[in-house]
BAMI-394602 format. One record per residue: x, y negated, z negated of N, C-alpha, C in turn; residue in one letter. Coordinates in steps of 0.1 Angstrom, whole numbers, plus 5000, padded with zeros to 4 digits. Layout:
BEGIN
XYZXYZXYZA;...
This chain:
BEGIN
489052545123488852405118490152355112M;490552235116491852175111491452095098N;491752145086491352085074491851945072L;493151925078493751795076493251685085M;492351725095491751615103490451555096S;490051625085488851575078489251455069L;488351375066488651265056488651335042T;489151265032489251315018487851355013A;486851275015485551295010484951415017V;485151425031484651545038485251675033E;486551675031487251785026486751825012L;486551725004486051744990484751804990G;483851774999482551835000482651985004K;483552015013483752155017484252235005K;485152174998485752244986484652274975I;483852164973482752174963481652284967K;481352284980480352384985480952524986S;482252544984482852674985483252724998G;483052635008483552675022485052695023E;485752615015487152605015487652605000V;488852654997489352644983490352534983T;490652484970491652384968493052434973A;493252564971494552624975494652624990V;493652654997493652655012493952515017E;493252415011493452275015494952235013A;495452275001496852234998497852305008T;497552435011498452505020498352445034K;497152395038497052325051497952195052A;497952125040498751995040500252035040A;500652135033502052175032502552225046L;501652295053501952345066502152235076K;501352135075501452015084502751945081Q;503151935068504451865064505551945070I;505552075069506652155074506852135089K;505652125096505752105111506251965115K;505751865108505951725113506951635105L;507251675092508051575084509451565088D;509951665095511351665100511451555110G;510351525117510351415127510051275121T;509051275112508551135108509151095094Y;509651185086510351155073509351075064N;508151125063507251055054507451075039C;508051195036508251235022509751225018Y;509851195005511151204998511251334991V;510151374985510051494977508751564980T;508751694982507551784983507751894974V;506851904964506952014954505952114957D;506252214966505352314970504852404959E;505752444951505452544940504452474930E;504752354926503952284916502552254922A;502552214935501252174942500352294942A;500852414946500052534947499552584934L;500452564924500052604910498852514905K;499052384908498052284904496752314911E;496852344924495652374932494852494927A;495552594922494952714916494152674903E;494752594895494152544882492952464885E;493052374895491952284899490752374904V;491052474913490052564918489252634907Q;489952684897489352744886488352654879K;488752524877487852424870486652394879K;486852384892485752364902484752474900I;485252594901484352714900483652724886E;484252674876483652674862482752554860A;482652464870481752344870482352234861G;483652244858484252134850484652014859E;484952044871485351934881484251924892L;483551814892482451794902482651674910T;483751594909483951474916484251494931G;484151384939484351394953485751424958P;486751414949488151434952488751554947L;487951634940488451754933488951854944A;490251894942490951984951491551934963G;491351794965491851734977493351694976V;494251734985495651704984495951554986P;496851494977497151354978498751334978V;499251234984500651204984500751074976A;501851054968502050944959503350864963V;503250734965504450654968505450674957K;506750684961507850724952508250614942D;507350514940507650424929506650434917N;505950544917504950574906505550694899M;505750684886506250794878505350914878C;506051034880505251154879506151254870T;505551294859506351374849506951494855E;508251504854508951624859509251624874G;508651534881508851524896509751404899M;510751434908511651324912510951194916L;511351084910510850954913511950864916T;512250824928513550764932513350614936T;512150574939512050434945512850424958C;513150544964513950554977515250484975S;515850494963517150434960518150534955S;519450504959520550594954520650584939K;520250464933520450444919519550534910I;518450574917517450664909517450804916L;518550844923518450964931518151094923Y;518351094909518151214901517151184890N;516351084891515451044879514151124879F;513951194868512651264867512051214854K;510951134856510251074844509751174834P;509551124822508951204811507451174810T;506951094818505451064817504951034831Y;503651024833503051004846502250864846T;502350794857501650664859500150684857A;499550584851498150594847497250614860E;497550554871496750564883496850714888A;497950774887498150914891497451004881V;497550974868496751054858495251044861L;494750934864493350914868492951004879N;493851014889493551104901493551244896L;494551284888494551424883493351454875K;492851364867491551384860490451414869K;490451344881489451364891489651494899A;490751564896490951694903491851694915G;492551574918493351564929494651654928A;495151704939496351784938497551704944V;498551674936499651594941500651684948V;500851654961501751744969503251694970I;503351554968504751504969504751354968G;506051304970506251154968506751104982K;506150994986506350944999507550835000T;508150835011509250745014508750595014N;509650505011509350365010510550285012M;510350155014511550065014512150064999D;513450064998514050074985513449974975E;512950024964512349944954511249854959F;510649894970509449824977509949694983A;511249684986511749554991511949575006M;511049535014511149555029509749565035G;509649555048508449555055508449665066S;509349755066509549845077509849995073T;510050015060510550145054511850185061T;512650095064513950115069515050095059E;514750035047515750015037515850125028T;515150235030515150355021516550425022S;517050465010518250535009518250675017H;516950725018516750855025516450845039F;516750735045516550725060515150665063G;514950605075513650545078512550645081P;511350595078510150675082509850625096T;509250715105508950675118507450675120K;506950585129505550565131504950685139N;503950755133503350875141502750835154P;502450705156501850665169502950665180W;504150625175505250625185506550615176N;507250725177508450745167509550645170Q;509550565180510550465182510250335174E;509050335168508550215161508550245146H;508550135138508450145123507050165119V;506850225107505450245102504950125094P;505850015093505549905083506049945069G;505849855060506449885047505849785036G;506049805024507049915019506350045018S;505050055019504350185017504250255030S;505350255038505250315052505150465051G;505850525041505750675040504250715037G;503550645028502150685025501250665037S;501450555045500550525056500850615068C;502150645070502550745081502050885077A;502150925065501651055060500151075063A;499350965060497950975062497650985078V;498350895085498150895100498551025106A;499651085102500151215107499351335101A;498451305092497651405086498451505078E;499551455071500351535062499851525048E;498751465046497951455033496551405037C;495651425027494251375030494151225028S;494951175018494951035015496251015006Y;496550885004497850854996497650734987A;498550724978498550594970499750514975L;499550384975500650294979500650184968G;501650094969501649974961501849854970S;501249744965501149624974501649504966D;502849444970503449334963503249204971T;503349224985503149114994502449155007G;501749265006501149315018501549465021G;502249525011502849655014501849775015S;500549755013499549855017498949815030I;498549685031497749645043498549635056R;499749585055500549575068500949715073Q;501449815065501749945071500450015075P;499349985068498050045073497650005086S;497849875089497649815102498549875113S;499849895109500749945119500550095122F;499950165112499750315114498250355117C;497450255119496050285123495150345112G;495450315099494750375088494150255080V;493350295070492650195062493350185048T;493650065044494250045030493749935023G;493549945010492949835002493849804991I;494049674989494749614977493649554968K;493449614956492349564948492849434941P;491849374934492149254926493249284916T;494149194914495249214904494649254890Y;495149354884494649394871493549504871G;493049544883492049644884492549784882T;493749814888494349944886495649924877V;495750004867496849994858498250004865S;499149914861500549924866501450004857R;500850064846501650154837502250264845Y;503550284845504150394853504550354867G;504150234871504650184884505950114882L;507050154889508350094887508349954893I;508449854885508149714889509149654899A;508549584908509349494917509049354913Y;507849304916507449174911506149184903G;506349184890505349224880504049144882S;504149014885502848934886502148954900S;502749034909502249054922501849194925L;502549294919502349434923500949484919D;500349564928499149634925499049764933Q;498549864927498449994933497150004940I;497050074952495850084959495850214968G;494650254974494650374982494950344997P;495450445004495650445018494850565023V;493850545032492950655036492650645051C;491850745056491450735070490250645072K;489450625062488350535064487950465051D;486950375053486550285042485850365030V;485150475034484450555024485450615015T;486550675020487650725012488250625003D;488550505009489150395001488350364989C;487050344991486150304980486050424969A;486050544974485950664965487250674957T;488450664963489650674956489850554947V;489550434951489650314942488850334930L;487650394931486750424920487450514910E;488150614916488850714907490050654900A;490850564906492050524900491950394891I;490850314894490650194887490150214872A;490850154863490350164849491050054840S;490450024829491149944819492150024812Y;493349974810494450044804495149954793D;494949984780495649904770497149904771P;497750004778499150014779499749914789K;498849854797499249754807498749624803D;499549524799499149394794498349314805S;498549354817497849274828496549344833T;496249454826495049534830493749454826S;492749454834491549374832490349474829V;489649434818488449524815487249464824K;486949544834485849494844484549554839R;483449474843482149524840481749654847E;482249664859481849784867483049824875S;483149954876484250014885483550094896Y;482350054900481550124910481850044924D;482550114932482950054945482150124957F;481650244954481050324965479650274969T;479050204959477650154962477750034972S;478949984975479049884985479149934999A;479150075001479250135014477850125021L;477450005025476249985032476449925046K;475749975056475949925069474949805071D;475349695063474449575063475249455060D;475449365069476149245067475349115069V;474049135070473149025073473248915062K;473548795067473748685058475048665051G;475948765053477348765047478048645054L;478648555046479348445052480848475053K;481248475065482648505068483448385073I;484548345066485348235070486548285078G;486848215089488048245097488948135097I;490148145090491048035089491748005102P;491647885106492347835119493847855118R;494347835105495847855103496347995106D;495448095106495848235109495948265124Y;495448175132495348205146496248115155F;497248055149498047965156499348025162G;500347955161501647995167502148125159E;502848215167503448335161502548455161G;501248435164500348555165500248605179L;500548735180500548805193499148795200D;499148755213497848735219496948855219P;497448975220496649095220496049125206E;496849085195496349105182495149005180V;495448875184494448775183493048815189K;493148865202491948905209491249015202E;491949115197491349225190490649185177S;491249095170490649045157489448965160I;489448875170488348795173487148875178L;487448985186486449075190485749145179K;486549185169486049255157485149155149A;485549035148484748925142483348915149A;483448915162482148905170481249025167K;481849145165481049265162480249235149V;480949185138480249155126479249045127L;479448945136478448845139477248905145E;477448995154476349055161475449145151E;476149185140475449265130474749175120K;474849045121474148955112474948875103G;476248885104477148805095477248665101A;477448565092477548425096479048385097I;479548355109480948325111481248175112L;482348135105482647985106484147975105E;484747885114486147855113486347745102E;487547755095487847645085489347635084F;489847535077491247515074491547565060D;492447665059492747715046493847635039L;494747585047495847495043496847575034S;498047525032499147575024499647715029L;499247765040499647895045501247895047V;501747785052503247775055504047785043E;503447755031504247755018504147895011Y;503347985016503148115010504448195010A;505148205021506348285022507448235013I;507848105014508848065005508548074990P;507248044986506848064972506948204968A;506448294977506448444974507948494972Y;508848464981510148514980510948464968Y;510648344964511248284952510748364939V;509448374938508848434927509148584926I;508948654937509248804938510648834935A;511548754941513048784939513448754924S;512848644918513148614904512748724895A;511448774898510948884889511749014892E;512249034904512949154908514349154901A;514949034900516349034894516249064879S;515049024873514849054859514449204857S;513549254865513049394864514149494867N;515049464876516049564881517349554872L;517349464862518549464853518649594845A;517549664843517549794835518349904842R;518549894855519249994863520749964862F;521450014852522749974849523750094848D;523250214851524150334850524350384836G;523650324826523850374812522750474808V;521550444810520450524804519950634814K;519950614826519450714836519850674850Y;519750764859520050734873521550744876G;521950674887523350694892524350614883Y;525450684881526650614875527850634883R;528650534886529850544893530850644887T;531650714895532450814889533750764882K;534350654888535550594883535350454879E;535650424866535450284862536450254851Y;536650124848537550074838536749994828N;536250044817535449974808534049954812G;533249904802531749894804531349794815L;531949674816531549584826531849634840H;532949694841533349744854532349864858N;531949944848530950044851529649994856M;529149884849527949814853528049774868Y;529149694871529249644884529349744895K;530249844892530349954903529150034905K;528450064894527250144895526150074903S;526049944900524949864907525349834921R;526649814923527149784937526949914946S;527250024940527150154948525750204949E;524950174939523550234938522550154945G;522650024946521649944953522049924968F;520949914977521249894991521249734993G;521649705006521849555009520649465007P;519449515010518249435009517949404994E;518049504986517849494971518849394965V;520149414970521149314965520849174969K;520349154981520049024986518948954977R;517949034974516848984966517248964951R;518049044946518549024932519448894931I;520248874941521148754941520248634943M;519248634952518348524953517648494941L;517148604934516348584922517248524910G;518448584909519348534899519648384901S;519848344914520148204917518948114914F;517748144917516648054914516248054900V;516748144892516548144877517648084870L;518748044877519947994870519747854866S;520547814856520447674850520747574862S;519847474862520047374872519247394885G;518847524887517947554899516547604895Y;516447634882515147694877514047594880Y;514147464877513047364880512947344894D;514047334902514047304916513347404924A;513447534920512947644929511847724922Y;512147784910511247874904509947804900Y;510147694892508947614887508147564899I;508847514909508147464921507347574928K;507847694929507147804935505947844927A;506047844913504847874905503747764907L;504147634909503147534911502447554925K;503247594935502747624948501747744947T;502147844940501247954938499847914932K;499947824923498647774917497847694927A;498547624936497847544946497147634957L;497947744960497347844969496147914964I;496147944951494947994944493747904945K;494047774942493047664943492447654957Q;493247674968492747664981491847784984A;492147904979491248014981489947994973F;490047944961488847914953487947824960D;488447724967487547634974486947704986R;487747794992487147865004486047955000A;486248024988485248124983484048054977F;484047924976482747854972481847854984E;482347864996481547865009481447995015K;482448085014482448215021482448335012Y;481948445016481948565009483248645012D;483648635025484848705030485648615039V;486948635038487848565048488448675057I;488348645070488748745080489948695088L;490948785090492148745098492948865102G;494048855108494948965111495649015098P;496049145099496849195088498349165090A;498749155103500149135107500149055120A;501148965122501148885134501448965147P;501949085146502249175158501849315155T;501949405164501849545161503249595157T;503449725154504649775148505949745157A;506949675152508149655160508949785161P;509949785170510749895172511749915160K;512150035157513150065147514349985149L;514949915139516149845140515949695144G;514849665149514549525153514549425142E;513849465131513649365120514849355111S;515549465108516649465099517749365103L;517949345116518949255121518649115118S;517449085115516948945112516048945100D;516548935087515748945076514648835075P;514948715081513948605080512748645089I;512948715100511948755109511048865102K;511748955094511049055087510148985076M;510648885069509948815059508648745065Y;508848695077507648625083506548715088L;506948845088505948945092504848965081G;505048905069504148915058503248795057D;503248705067502648575065501148585062I;500448685067498948685065498548765052Y;499548835046499148915035499648865022T;500748785022501448745010500548655001I;499848565006499048464998497948534990S;497548654995496548734988497048784975V;498348824975499048864962499248744953N;499648634959499948514951498648474943L;497548494950496248454943495548564936A;496148684936495648804929494348854935G;494048834948492748864954492749004960L;491549064962491549194969491549174984P;492149264991492249265006492249405012G;491649415024491549545030491949535045I;492749635050493049635064492349755070S;491649725081490849825089491249825103V;491449945109491849945123490849885132P;491249805142490249745150490549745165C;491549825169491949835183493449875184G;493849895197495249915200495649825211V;497049795211497549705221497949775234D;498549705243498849775256499949875255S;500649875244501649975242501050105235K;499750095232499150205225499350205210G;499750095204499950085190498750015183L;498450065171497250015164497349865159P;496149805158495949675153495049675141I;495349605131494549605119493949465116G;492649465112491949345108491949345093M;492349225087492349205073491049135068Q;490449185058489349115051489749085037L;489548955033489948915020488748875012I;488648914999487548874991487948794979G;487048734972487348664959487648764948D;488248714937488648804926487448884922C;487649014920486649114915485449124925F;485549084937484449094947484849194958K;485449304954485849414963484549454971E;483449444965482149494971481949424985D;482249294985482049214998482949265009N;484249295006485149335017484849485021I;484449565011484149705014482949705023I;481949625020480749625028480949575042R;481749475044482049415057482949515065A;483949585058484749675065483949805069A;483049845060482249965063481349935075Y;480649825075479749785086480549785099A;481749725099482549715111482849855116F;483349945106483750075109482750165116E;481450135112480350215118480250195133Q;480850095139480750065153481850135161T;482750195155483850265162484250395155R;484850485163485250615157486750605153T;487150685143488550685138489450735149Y;490450665153491350705163492550775157E;492750905161493850985156495050955164R;496250955158497450945166497851075173C;498651065183499051175192499651285183A;500451255173501151355164500151435157A;498951375153497951445146497151535156A;496851475167496051555178496751675182K;498051665183498851775189498751905180A;498351885167498351995158497052075159Q;496052025166494752095167494852225175D;
């Protein structure tokens, strides 16, 4: 039996029943990493010794009856922008090449409380800035479906690791689609919860008003289970929301009768690959056949989402990344003349081209004379986009569309044209601007054999609706494993 081909919940049941131990599960994940990660580069750090030690401790607690949750003993990978005490946390950047935090991110702590075993940190676009996981200082991650293609980004390492079965599930972060788009490209399921549902404490910030941590898994059941484990109110995070309920698994019902689903016409126009369009509309038809009510509508303001997002995110990034100066931690240039020269050289040598591009853009839109013209205008646009979604959710329970306009592009294609890369986020960005929950579910493959993901968007704090719709759709098809995973059987 290949333990890594099981979903996280299935593996958790086997550990709970005593068929398998947490140590055996961890060893299976580490074995898969050794076999495949030289090819796919999903991980920046793998701490074998700490993972096996943690697995032994978790196993003792399971046997003592202290840990009874569905994720106890199951190996997890964490995106490398979440702090983990004593374990390298680099944001895939040279400037943090040697940074070991003294504390652990709240979302990761919540997983540890549930008995999860952290095996390592996954590769990502540097400081989460990118859509392909090619801007990483540690080299690009490759798509396990076809290693000539990108896995998406910025959580490409997490999504590729789940697809290649190098972990049972993973954590990613989503600023403008960074969980949903790579999930679509890698044929896995990823959910971005409502802003404020999962604590951002310990998440190294890119765009503070947009970032949200979420799970990347093989199926919807895993996603709901993991989200239940990591979601909590956290007084250490000023944007954390105290919710009435953190129960997401009760939405796992194969029933969409009467569920109103809106399909935005704006999402199916120019720029959408015909094969992606066909696959998404087929998936919508499946939900209709199961009793959902489908209706097309105009969402409006879609074309303003990308410019508004890049102004706001870059402005917040230029402010957030000011702390990386070569003084307190991380990389410091070897030769310098005085303090200012040390700042300049450390930042010039430590940051990659994409990060520099966004810092410069952010500093420009926040500068005197341009603040009103760009930044304030972008914030007003953000408010209008939220209003457009509010109007839509007065009529619909769920909005259905593609997660990305195409399947995964080839390595090197997007980096040569940053604007093209930015346009790849067109369907996911407005969800972050409005703080809404969204899920990407695999719904087919194109003629090149690359996965296609359907995105379901819900109203604030209505994750139940998207989980229900995604679960009902998922019951009509089997999880497709990539060739890299099948080859290990």
